[in-house]
ZAMARGU-4260 file (C-alpha; in steps of 0.2 Angstrom, whole numbers, plus 5000, padded with zeros to 4 digits):
<rodrens>
0) 4493/5630/5192 | 4496/5612/5194 | 4498/5604/5210 | 4506/5587/5211 | 4513/5575/5225
5) 4530/5570/5226 | 4531/5554/5233 | 4549/5549/5243 | 4557/5537/5251 | 4563/5541/5270
10) 4579/5548/5263 | 4572/5559/5251 | 4573/5547/5235 | 4560/5550/5223 | 4550/5536/5220
15) 4544/5534/5202 | 4536/5515/5202 | 4522/5512/5188 | 4512/5503/5201 | 4512/5521/5212
20) 4498/5535/5207 | 4505/5551/5199 | 4490/5562/5201 | 4489/5583/5196 | 4477/5594/5205
25) 4470/5612/5200 | 4470/5618/5218 | 4480/5615/5233 | 4465/5610/5243 | 4461/5596/5232
30) 4478/5589/5233 | 4477/5589/5252 | 4461/5581/5251 | 4468/5567/5241 | 4483/5565/5252
35) 4471/5563/5266 | 4462/5551/5259 | 4477/5541/5249 | 4491/5541/5262 | 4487/5524/5270
40) 4487/5517/5252 | 4504/5525/5248 | 4511/5519/5266 | 4508/5502/5261 | 4515/5505/5243
45) 4532/5509/5251 | 4530/5529/5251 | 4538/5536/5268 | 4536/5554/5265 | 4527/5567/5251
50) 4532/5585/5246 | 4520/5596/5239 | 4523/5603/5221 | 4516/5619/5214 | 4520/5618/5195
55) 4538/5608/5200 | 4541/5620/5214 | 4541/5613/5233 | 4526/5622/5241 | 4531/5611/5258
60) 4538/5594/5262 | 4544/5583/5265 | 4530/5577/5276 | 4528/5559/5284 | 4516/5547/5282
65) 4521/5538/5296 | 4508/5540/5310 | 4517/5551/5327 | 4531/5556/5316
</rodrens>
């Protein structure tokens, strides 16, 4: 299994900028740990929400990166 985060704007537009990280993970736990450590950086880079993908299929999301939403 390959787990990845789909980075999105608030309207659901998928972000594919070269400056944004494109990470893949061997487990859901590794992916969730990574987003927990990097969400602020992603938010500062213009990412509003993320969806967790398992082999390209949405496992859950979108999940806002904005505190309190």
